[in-house]
C-alpha positions in Angstrom: 0.1 -0.1 0.1 1.4 3.3 -1.3 0.7 6.4 0.8 1.5 10.0 -0.4 3.5 12.2 1.9 0.1 14.4 2.2 -1.7 11.0 3.6 0.9 10.0 5.8 1.2 13.6 7.4 -2.6 13.8 7.8 -2.5 10.4 9.3 0.4 11.2 11.7 -1.7 14.4 12.7 -4.8 12.5 13.4 -3.1 9.8 15.8 -1.3 12.8 17.5 -4.9 14.5 18.1 -6.4 11.2 19.5 -3.1 10.6 21.8 -3.4 14.4 23.1 -7.1 13.7 23.7 -6.5 10.4 25.8 -3.6 12.4 27.7 -5.6 15.1 28.5 -8.5 13.2 29.5 -6.3 11.0 31.8 -4.9 14.5 33.4 -8.3 15.9 33.8 -9.2 12.6 35.8 -6.1 13.0 37.6 -7.0 16.5 38.7 -10.4 15.7 39.6 -9.6 12.9 41.9 -7.2 15.3 43.5 -10.0 18.0 44.0 -12.4 15.4 45.4 -9.6 14.1 48.0 -9.1 17.7 48.8 -12.9 18.4 49.4 -13.3 15.1 51.2 -10.4 16.3 53.6 -12.2 19.7 54.0 -15.5 18.0 54.9 -13.8 16.0 57.7 -12.3 19.0 59.2 -15.6 20.7 59.2 -17.1 17.8 60.6 -14.8 17.7 63.6 -15.7 21.6 64.4 
């Protein structure tokens, strides 16, 4: 299967976009987990008062 240079570039760009999306999703999930952890800590300290 012969691919032209243009096809190869667009394919690489598409794959790169998918990878970016996946990594950004993972980072967002990680940040969300951190925020939830902080919230839980704050609620515990409030409950103690």
